[in-house]
Backbone as JSON, one array per atom type, in Angstrom:
{
  "sequence": "MVSHDKKVALTKEYVHKELQNDPSGHDWWHIARVTEMAKKIAIEENADLFICEMAALLHDIADEKLNASEAEGIKKITNWLETIEIDKPAIEKIIAIISSISFKGGGQPALTSLEAKVVQDADRLDALGAIGIARTFAYAGSKGDLIYDPAIKPRESMTKEEYRNGKSTAINHFYEKLLKLKDRMNTDYAKKIAEERHQFMQEYLRVFFAEWKD",
  "N": [[0.84, -1.14, 0.0], [0.65, 2.14, -0.92], [1.82, 4.94, 0.79], [0.32, 8.06, 1.89], [2.2, 10.16, 1.99], [4.17, 9.18, 0.14], [2.65, 9.16, -2.19], [2.16, 11.85, -2.56], [4.86, 12.7, -2.91], [5.52, 11.36, -5.27], [3.72, 12.53, -7.04], [4.63, 15.15, -7.01], [7.06, 14.83, -8.37], [6.07, 14.01, -10.85], [4.52, 16.27, -11.71], [6.42, 18.24, -11.72], [8.05, 17.38, -13.81], [6.28, 17.69, -15.92], [5.7, 20.44, -16.05], [7.96, 22.04, -15.72], [9.23, 23.61, -17.64], [7.44, 25.46, -18.51], [6.56, 28.6, -19.94], [4.71, 30.49, -19.29], [4.07, 31.51, -16.78], [2.84, 29.46, -15.38], [4.43, 27.54, -14.35], [6.49, 25.0, -12.73], [7.3, 26.25, -10.26], [5.23, 28.0, -9.7], [3.28, 26.05, -9.16], [4.44, 24.94, -6.87], [4.39, 27.04, -5.04], [1.63, 27.55, -4.81], [0.75, 25.14, -3.8], [2.07, 25.04, -1.23], [0.82, 27.26, -0.07], [-1.84, 26.41, -0.11], [-1.72, 24.31, 1.72], [-1.16, 25.71, 4.1], [-3.51, 27.28, 4.31], [-5.41, 25.21, 4.45], [-4.83, 24.01, 6.87], [-5.42, 26.08, 8.63], [-8.16, 26.37, 8.12], [-9.14, 23.92, 8.74], [-9.46, 21.92, 6.78], [-9.37, 19.02, 4.52], [-6.24, 18.0, 4.38], [-4.63, 16.35, 2.75], [-6.19, 16.0, 0.37], [-6.36, 18.71, -0.44], [-3.65, 19.25, -0.92], [-2.96, 17.51, -3.01], [-4.78, 18.25, -5.03], [-3.95, 20.89, -5.41], [-1.32, 20.48, -6.36], [-1.86, 19.24, -8.8], [-3.42, 20.98, -10.26], [-2.99, 22.55, -12.61], [-2.34, 20.77, -14.55], [-4.4, 19.9, -16.09], [-4.91, 22.02, -17.74], [-5.99, 23.77, -20.63], [-3.98, 24.76, -22.23], [-2.06, 22.88, -22.25], [-3.13, 20.62, -23.23], [-5.23, 18.91, -25.67], [-7.85, 19.38, -25.08], [-9.92, 20.37, -22.24], [-11.16, 18.18, -21.1], [-9.49, 16.05, -21.94], [-7.31, 16.68, -20.46], [-8.28, 16.34, -17.87], [-8.7, 13.63, -17.94], [-6.06, 12.72, -18.1], [-5.14, 13.44, -15.57], [-6.81, 11.78, -13.96], [-5.94, 9.28, -14.82], [-3.3, 9.37, -13.79], [-3.78, 9.5, -10.98], [-5.0, 7.06, -10.52], [-2.92, 5.4, -11.17], [-1.15, 5.74, -9.07], [-2.55, 4.66, -7.05], [-4.71, 6.04, -5.76], [-7.78, 6.13, -3.99], [-11.13, 5.75, -5.32], [-13.2, 7.6, -4.32], [-11.56, 9.72, -3.37], [-10.25, 10.43, -5.71], [-12.47, 11.47, -7.14], [-13.11, 13.71, -5.61], [-10.76, 15.25, -5.86], [-10.68, 15.7, -8.64], [-13.08, 17.08, -8.91], [-12.45, 19.51, -7.6], [-10.36, 20.54, -9.18], [-11.72, 20.87, -11.57], [-13.36, 22.94, -11.05], [-12.2, 25.32, -10.05], [-10.89, 27.23, -11.68], [-10.52, 30.58, -13.08], [-11.68, 31.38, -15.58], [-12.84, 33.62, -16.99], [-14.47, 34.54, -14.95], [-17.01, 33.63, -14.53], [-17.9, 31.24, -13.34], [-19.82, 28.79, -11.36], [-20.63, 29.08, -7.82], [-18.43, 27.7, -5.41], [-18.7, 24.55, -3.71], [-17.37, 22.8, -1.87], [-15.2, 22.84, 0.98], [-12.5, 22.22, 0.57], [-12.2, 22.82, -2.17], [-12.54, 25.6, -2.08], [-10.31, 26.3, -0.51], [-8.1, 25.55, -2.25], [-8.6, 27.11, -4.52], [-8.36, 29.71, -3.4], [-5.66, 29.68, -2.75], [-4.44, 29.38, -5.28], [-5.37, 31.8, -6.52], [-4.2, 33.7, -4.86], [-1.62, 33.56, -5.7], [-1.74, 34.98, -8.03], [-1.68, 37.56, -7.32], [-0.02, 40.53, -5.92], [3.56, 41.05, -5.81], [4.69, 38.78, -7.2], [2.49, 38.01, -8.65], [2.25, 40.18, -10.46], [4.66, 39.84, -11.89], [4.06, 37.35, -13.04], [1.93, 38.03, -14.61], [3.0, 39.55, -16.75], [4.76, 37.69, -17.84], [2.83, 35.79, -18.75], [1.38, 37.33, -20.58], [3.4, 37.87, -22.48], [3.86, 35.27, -23.42], [1.59, 34.82, -24.84], [1.77, 36.68, -26.84], [0.82, 39.17, -26.38], [0.63, 42.78, -25.97], [2.42, 44.97, -23.69], [0.98, 47.29, -22.94], [-1.65, 49.19, -24.44], [-3.28, 52.02, -25.08], [-5.42, 52.11, -26.76], [-6.65, 49.72, -26.72], [-9.16, 48.56, -24.83], [-9.97, 47.51, -21.46], [-11.84, 44.48, -21.07], [-15.22, 44.22, -20.13], [-16.97, 42.05, -19.58], [-16.67, 38.58, -20.13], [-16.82, 35.56, -22.1], [-15.74, 32.19, -21.48], [-14.25, 31.38, -23.68], [-13.54, 33.83, -24.85], [-12.07, 34.91, -22.77], [-9.88, 33.13, -22.67], [-8.8, 33.32, -25.32], [-9.16, 35.83, -26.5], [-8.03, 39.11, -27.64], [-5.92, 41.18, -25.69], [-4.18, 43.16, -23.28], [-1.23, 43.19, -21.15], [-1.5, 44.98, -19.0], [-4.28, 45.46, -19.07], [-5.1, 43.08, -18.09], [-4.96, 43.31, -15.36], [-7.3, 44.74, -14.69], [-9.3, 43.17, -15.81], [-9.14, 40.84, -14.41], [-7.3, 40.51, -12.15], [-7.54, 42.62, -10.14], [-10.08, 42.06, -9.23], [-9.95, 39.89, -7.68], [-9.46, 40.08, -4.9], [-11.87, 40.52, -3.61], [-13.13, 38.19, -4.05], [-12.13, 36.06, -2.61], [-12.37, 33.13, -0.62], [-11.81, 32.26, 2.03], [-11.11, 33.4, 5.37], [-8.41, 33.54, 6.08], [-7.07, 33.78, 3.59], [-8.22, 36.15, 2.66], [-7.01, 38.19, 4.24], [-4.33, 38.1, 3.43], [-4.62, 38.66, 0.73], [-5.57, 41.29, 0.69], [-3.34, 42.95, 1.32], [-1.67, 42.32, -0.85], [-3.2, 43.14, -2.98], [-3.3, 45.94, -2.55], [-0.62, 46.55, -3.09], [-0.49, 45.97, -5.86], [-2.18, 47.96, -6.81], [-0.7, 50.23, -6.18], [1.49, 49.74, -7.81], [0.28, 50.04, -10.41], [-0.49, 52.71, -10.25], [2.05, 53.95, -10.32], [3.0, 52.94, -12.76], [1.24, 54.18, -14.67], [1.79, 56.83, -14.14], [4.43, 57.0, -15.02], [3.99, 56.28, -17.71], [2.45, 58.44, -18.63], [4.33, 60.5, -18.48]],
  "CA": [[0.01, 0.01, 0.0], [1.46, 3.37, -1.04], [1.39, 5.93, 1.83], [-0.03, 9.45, 1.45], [3.48, 10.9, 1.74], [4.76, 8.67, -1.05], [1.78, 9.58, -3.26], [2.48, 13.24, -2.73], [6.18, 12.79, -3.44], [5.49, 10.85, -6.63], [3.01, 13.53, -7.74], [5.52, 16.3, -7.16], [8.0, 14.47, -9.43], [5.33, 14.0, -12.1], [4.11, 17.67, -12.08], [7.69, 18.97, -12.04], [8.45, 16.96, -15.19], [5.31, 18.16, -16.93], [5.56, 21.9, -16.07], [9.18, 22.76, -15.36], [9.73, 24.53, -18.7], [6.35, 26.31, -18.99], [6.97, 30.01, -19.98], [3.58, 31.35, -19.16], [3.8, 31.76, -15.4], [2.21, 28.33, -14.79], [5.48, 26.59, -14.33], [6.55, 24.24, -11.43], [7.4, 27.08, -9.07], [3.84, 28.41, -9.47], [2.68, 24.91, -8.46], [5.03, 24.77, -5.54], [3.87, 28.2, -4.15], [0.21, 27.34, -4.57], [0.65, 23.96, -2.88], [2.44, 25.41, 0.12], [-0.21, 28.14, 0.48], [-3.05, 25.56, 0.1], [-1.48, 23.58, 2.95], [-1.33, 26.67, 5.16], [-4.94, 27.58, 4.44], [-6.1, 23.97, 4.83], [-4.61, 23.86, 8.33], [-6.19, 27.18, 9.27], [-9.63, 26.13, 7.92], [-9.47, 22.52, 9.11], [-9.82, 21.18, 5.55], [-8.67, 17.77, 4.29], [-4.9, 18.44, 3.96], [-4.2, 15.49, 1.6], [-6.97, 16.39, -0.82], [-5.99, 20.03, -0.81], [-2.34, 19.25, -1.45], [-2.97, 16.79, -4.25], [-5.46, 19.06, -6.02], [-3.1, 22.04, -5.7], [-0.21, 19.99, -7.19], [-2.3, 18.82, -10.16], [-4.49, 21.86, -10.81], [-2.71, 23.07, -13.92], [-2.08, 19.69, -15.45], [-5.53, 19.75, -17.03], [-5.09, 23.29, -18.44], [-6.11, 23.64, -22.09], [-2.7, 25.15, -22.87], [-1.17, 21.71, -22.25], [-3.92, 19.44, -23.71], [-6.13, 19.2, -26.76], [-9.09, 19.84, -24.47], [-9.93, 20.2, -20.79], [-11.57, 16.77, -20.84], [-8.32, 15.25, -22.14], [-6.43, 16.97, -19.32], [-8.86, 15.68, -16.7], [-8.44, 12.2, -18.08], [-4.64, 12.54, -17.76], [-5.05, 13.45, -14.14], [-7.44, 10.61, -13.45], [-5.03, 8.14, -15.05], [-2.23, 9.42, -12.87], [-4.23, 9.18, -9.65], [-5.24, 5.59, -10.5], [-1.59, 4.75, -11.24], [-0.54, 5.79, -7.72], [-3.45, 3.97, -6.17], [-5.67, 6.86, -5.03], [-9.08, 5.49, -4.07], [-12.09, 6.42, -6.21], [-13.81, 8.79, -3.73], [-10.59, 10.77, -3.34], [-10.09, 10.88, -7.1], [-13.6, 12.25, -7.48], [-12.93, 14.96, -4.92], [-9.65, 16.02, -6.49], [-11.12, 16.11, -10.02], [-14.15, 18.1, -8.81], [-11.76, 20.72, -7.25], [-9.59, 21.02, -10.37], [-12.64, 21.29, -12.6], [-14.24, 24.1, -10.64], [-11.57, 26.52, -9.4], [-10.34, 28.18, -12.65], [-11.25, 31.84, -13.25], [-12.5, 31.21, -16.82], [-13.63, 34.83, -17.26], [-15.12, 34.95, -13.76], [-18.46, 33.34, -14.58], [-18.19, 29.92, -12.92], [-20.69, 28.82, -10.23], [-20.0, 29.09, -6.48], [-17.83, 26.39, -4.94], [-19.47, 23.91, -2.62], [-16.57, 22.12, -0.86], [-14.2, 23.66, 1.64], [-11.23, 21.98, -0.11], [-12.12, 23.64, -3.42], [-12.32, 27.01, -1.68], [-8.91, 26.44, -0.07], [-7.18, 25.49, -3.38], [-8.91, 28.26, -5.31], [-7.74, 30.86, -2.74], [-4.18, 29.57, -2.87], [-4.16, 29.69, -6.67], [-5.64, 33.21, -6.79], [-3.22, 34.5, -4.17], [-0.36, 33.59, -6.51], [-1.95, 35.95, -9.1], [-1.61, 38.89, -6.71], [1.22, 40.93, -5.35], [4.76, 41.18, -6.75], [4.79, 37.6, -8.05], [1.37, 38.1, -9.53], [2.61, 41.16, -11.41], [5.65, 39.22, -12.8], [3.41, 36.29, -13.81], [1.02, 38.71, -15.64], [3.76, 39.94, -17.94], [5.15, 36.42, -18.43], [1.72, 35.24, -19.42], [1.08, 38.21, -21.74], [4.46, 37.63, -23.47], [3.69, 33.95, -23.95], [0.46, 34.91, -25.73], [2.05, 37.63, -27.84], [0.08, 40.45, -26.06], [1.43, 43.95, -25.65], [2.36, 45.43, -22.29], [-0.15, 48.19, -22.84], [-2.05, 49.94, -25.61], [-4.43, 52.78, -24.63], [-6.58, 51.92, -27.69], [-7.29, 48.39, -26.38], [-9.8, 48.79, -23.56], [-10.29, 46.32, -20.73], [-13.1, 43.9, -21.37], [-16.04, 44.21, -18.92], [-17.41, 40.7, -19.3], [-16.09, 37.66, -21.1], [-17.04, 34.15, -22.05], [-14.59, 31.37, -21.3], [-13.47, 31.39, -24.93], [-13.01, 35.18, -24.97], [-11.03, 35.13, -21.78], [-8.69, 32.4, -23.08], [-8.21, 33.6, -26.63], [-9.35, 37.2, -26.96], [-6.86, 39.96, -27.62], [-5.93, 42.12, -24.65], [-2.83, 43.6, -22.87], [-0.87, 42.85, -19.76], [-2.09, 45.97, -18.06], [-5.7, 45.19, -19.05], [-5.32, 41.84, -17.3], [-5.22, 43.69, -13.95], [-8.69, 45.15, -14.57], [-10.18, 42.09, -16.21], [-9.17, 39.72, -13.5], [-6.53, 40.51, -10.88], [-8.12, 43.5, -9.16], [-11.36, 41.5, -8.86], [-9.72, 38.65, -6.92], [-9.47, 40.32, -3.47], [-13.21, 40.38, -3.11], [-13.63, 36.79, -4.35], [-11.5, 35.07, -1.77], [-13.33, 32.37, 0.15], [-11.46, 32.04, 3.44], [-10.62, 34.58, 6.12], [-6.92, 33.6, 5.99], [-6.72, 34.29, 2.28], [-8.65, 37.55, 2.58], [-6.03, 39.04, 4.86], [-3.15, 38.09, 2.51], [-5.11, 39.32, -0.54], [-5.72, 42.75, 0.88], [-2.0, 43.56, 1.22], [-1.17, 42.12, -2.25], [-4.08, 44.01, -3.8], [-2.84, 47.34, -2.42], [0.69, 46.64, -3.81], [-0.75, 46.05, -7.27], [-2.76, 49.28, -7.04], [0.38, 51.2, -6.19], [2.24, 49.53, -9.07], [-0.45, 50.65, -11.51], [-0.34, 54.2, -10.12], [3.45, 54.37, -10.81], [3.04, 52.65, -14.18], [0.56, 55.2, -15.46], [2.54, 58.07, -14.03], [5.56, 56.92, -15.99], [3.45, 56.26, -19.05], [2.04, 59.78, -18.95], [5.54, 61.29, -18.61]],
  "C": [[0.9, 1.22, 0.0], [0.92, 4.4, -0.02], [1.05, 7.23, 1.19], [1.24, 10.23, 1.11], [4.12, 10.5, 0.47], [3.98, 9.1, -2.3], [2.01, 11.03, -3.6], [3.86, 13.43, -3.39], [6.24, 12.37, -4.97], [4.77, 11.91, -7.53], [3.81, 14.77, -7.98], [6.49, 16.02, -8.33], [7.26, 14.55, -10.79], [4.96, 15.4, -12.64], [5.39, 18.43, -12.45], [8.1, 18.6, -13.49], [7.56, 17.58, -16.23], [5.41, 19.69, -17.11], [6.85, 22.68, -15.88], [9.6, 23.77, -16.38], [8.54, 25.41, -19.21], [6.74, 27.79, -18.9], [5.89, 30.99, -19.63], [3.21, 31.82, -17.74], [3.03, 30.61, -14.68], [3.21, 27.17, -14.7], [5.51, 25.86, -12.9], [6.59, 25.17, -10.19], [6.07, 27.74, -8.73], [3.15, 27.32, -8.64], [3.14, 24.8, -7.02], [4.52, 25.81, -4.56], [2.44, 27.93, -3.84], [-0.01, 26.18, -3.62], [0.95, 24.33, -1.47], [1.39, 26.35, 0.72], [-1.49, 27.36, 0.72], [-2.91, 24.78, 1.42], [-1.68, 24.49, 4.16], [-2.81, 26.99, 5.41], [-5.76, 26.4, 4.92], [-5.99, 23.8, 6.33], [-5.43, 24.91, 9.08], [-7.69, 26.9, 9.23], [-10.08, 24.76, 8.27], [-10.06, 21.75, 7.92], [-9.03, 19.92, 5.43], [-7.31, 18.15, 3.63], [-4.42, 17.67, 2.67], [-4.9, 15.86, 0.28], [-6.59, 17.7, -1.36], [-4.58, 20.01, -1.52], [-2.29, 18.56, -2.82], [-3.67, 17.6, -5.36], [-4.64, 20.31, -6.37], [-1.9, 21.63, -6.62], [-0.64, 19.77, -8.65], [-3.14, 19.84, -10.87], [-4.22, 22.43, -12.18], [-2.38, 21.99, -14.89], [-3.17, 19.52, -16.56], [-5.77, 20.99, -17.9], [-5.11, 23.02, -19.96], [-4.87, 24.04, -22.83], [-1.83, 23.91, -23.07], [-1.9, 20.51, -22.84], [-4.79, 19.89, -24.89], [-7.46, 19.78, -26.29], [-9.0, 19.66, -22.93], [-10.27, 18.78, -20.39], [-10.37, 15.87, -20.94], [-7.36, 15.46, -20.93], [-6.93, 16.3, -18.08], [-8.67, 14.15, -16.74], [-6.94, 11.86, -17.75], [-4.46, 12.5, -16.26], [-5.65, 12.22, -13.48], [-6.54, 9.39, -13.65], [-3.83, 8.15, -14.03], [-2.6, 8.97, -11.5], [-4.53, 7.71, -9.51], [-3.87, 4.85, -10.48], [-0.96, 4.69, -9.86], [-1.49, 5.31, -6.64], [-4.29, 4.9, -5.23], [-7.05, 6.17, -5.14], [-10.1, 6.38, -4.81], [-12.75, 7.63, -5.56], [-12.82, 9.98, -3.64], [-10.33, 11.36, -4.74], [-11.26, 11.86, -7.52], [-13.57, 13.63, -6.84], [-11.9, 15.87, -5.52], [-10.03, 16.54, -7.86], [-12.2, 17.19, -9.87], [-13.53, 19.47, -8.4], [-11.15, 21.34, -8.52], [-10.57, 21.51, -11.44], [-13.39, 22.55, -12.28], [-13.54, 25.36, -10.24], [-11.02, 27.53, -10.38], [-11.2, 29.4, -12.79], [-12.12, 31.79, -14.45], [-13.42, 32.42, -17.12], [-14.49, 35.29, -16.06], [-16.55, 34.48, -13.62], [-18.81, 31.95, -14.07], [-19.05, 29.97, -11.69], [-19.88, 28.78, -8.93], [-19.5, 27.71, -6.12], [-18.62, 25.83, -3.78], [-18.59, 23.22, -1.55], [-15.54, 23.05, -0.29], [-12.87, 23.45, 0.98], [-11.11, 22.76, -1.36], [-11.89, 25.06, -3.08], [-10.86, 27.28, -1.28], [-7.95, 26.51, -1.29], [-7.39, 26.69, -4.29], [-8.27, 29.5, -4.72], [-6.22, 30.8, -2.93], [-3.72, 29.9, -4.3], [-4.32, 31.17, -6.98], [-4.65, 34.11, -6.06], [-1.91, 34.62, -4.98], [-0.46, 34.52, -7.71], [-1.95, 37.38, -8.57], [-0.26, 39.23, -6.2], [2.37, 41.01, -6.42], [4.93, 40.01, -7.71], [3.67, 37.61, -9.05], [1.66, 39.0, -10.7], [3.63, 40.46, -12.45], [4.96, 38.12, -13.63], [2.48, 36.86, -14.92], [1.83, 39.05, -16.91], [4.38, 38.67, -18.61], [4.03, 35.81, -19.29], [1.37, 36.02, -20.68], [2.13, 37.96, -22.87], [4.28, 36.3, -24.16], [2.54, 33.93, -24.98], [0.69, 35.89, -26.91], [1.29, 38.96, -27.59], [1.03, 41.56, -25.74], [1.44, 44.19, -24.12], [1.18, 46.32, -22.08], [-0.41, 48.89, -24.13], [-3.31, 50.69, -25.21], [-5.67, 52.52, -25.57], [-7.31, 50.6, -27.45], [-7.87, 48.52, -24.97], [-10.02, 47.47, -22.79], [-11.7, 45.74, -21.01], [-13.93, 43.79, -20.08], [-16.53, 42.83, -18.6], [-16.95, 39.83, -20.46], [-16.67, 36.28, -20.97], [-15.72, 33.46, -21.76], [-13.64, 31.43, -22.51], [-12.81, 32.78, -25.08], [-11.9, 35.39, -24.01], [-9.73, 34.36, -22.17], [-8.01, 32.88, -24.31], [-8.39, 34.99, -27.19], [-8.12, 38.06, -26.82], [-6.98, 41.0, -26.49], [-4.51, 42.58, -24.44], [-2.52, 43.15, -21.48], [-1.52, 43.75, -18.75], [-3.61, 45.73, -17.94], [-6.03, 44.04, -18.13], [-5.63, 42.23, -15.81], [-6.71, 44.0, -13.73], [-9.68, 44.09, -14.95], [-10.22, 40.98, -15.24], [-8.53, 40.02, -12.16], [-7.13, 41.42, -9.83], [-9.48, 43.07, -8.63], [-11.16, 40.43, -7.77], [-9.86, 38.88, -5.45], [-10.89, 40.06, -2.89], [-13.88, 39.05, -3.42], [-12.91, 35.69, -3.64], [-12.59, 34.4, -0.92], [-13.06, 32.32, 1.62], [-10.9, 33.27, 4.07], [-9.12, 34.7, 6.01], [-6.46, 34.18, 4.69], [-7.04, 35.75, 2.1], [-7.62, 38.51, 3.13], [-4.81, 39.21, 3.98], [-3.5, 38.89, 1.22], [-5.18, 40.8, -0.44], [-4.37, 43.43, 0.7], [-1.44, 43.48, -0.27], [-1.95, 42.99, -3.21], [-3.56, 45.46, -3.78], [-1.49, 47.53, -3.12], [0.4, 46.74, -5.32], [-1.34, 47.42, -7.64], [-1.71, 50.32, -7.12], [1.3, 51.03, -7.45], [1.56, 50.18, -10.26], [-0.37, 52.15, -11.45], [1.0, 54.62, -10.66], [3.53, 54.09, -12.28], [2.39, 53.79, -15.04], [1.17, 56.56, -15.31], [3.7, 58.12, -14.94], [5.07, 56.95, -17.41], [3.06, 57.7, -19.51], [3.26, 60.68, -19.17], [6.32, 60.93, -19.87]]
}
């Protein structure tokens, strides 16, 4: 019987191999940060630590950037979890979390499980603050988007397809997603961290536009 610790260790190795060279800000180090934050929040909120850790580790493996479709990505995760002998109820919980936490334009339904709320908060916190800013520009560059163009206005509402593939800019991404995240945190622990990181991003934008104007 494979222990929980061994399953986590094997999954870390698997995800590292899959994502170590990703240039879009969804690389292994993003996964490592999100996983550690998910563990902290899970302890604070008394959530299932193993489920949170596994879902955090695997949450970007199903991303459409890495697969022909989201369904194909989910199948890849399911196959991996079966390979390392995760039981079916745990697999279903992990898959449910991964399928529900993505921003996708901001229009997804409310989460129902505490573990999904924990992992979503951890993932969203990594989109805020200094690292969030760095990831924003890495992601924009990977898509071929400009840093900023005053003629391209932030999109007020988007479908999943528009969010994934529509043309925008790195700076617009702050208004389309990042500045909305503070008020969409689920847990009290994440809300406190998000507030400080949100303020840092607002100050960054203030300086950016001051320099742009000059």
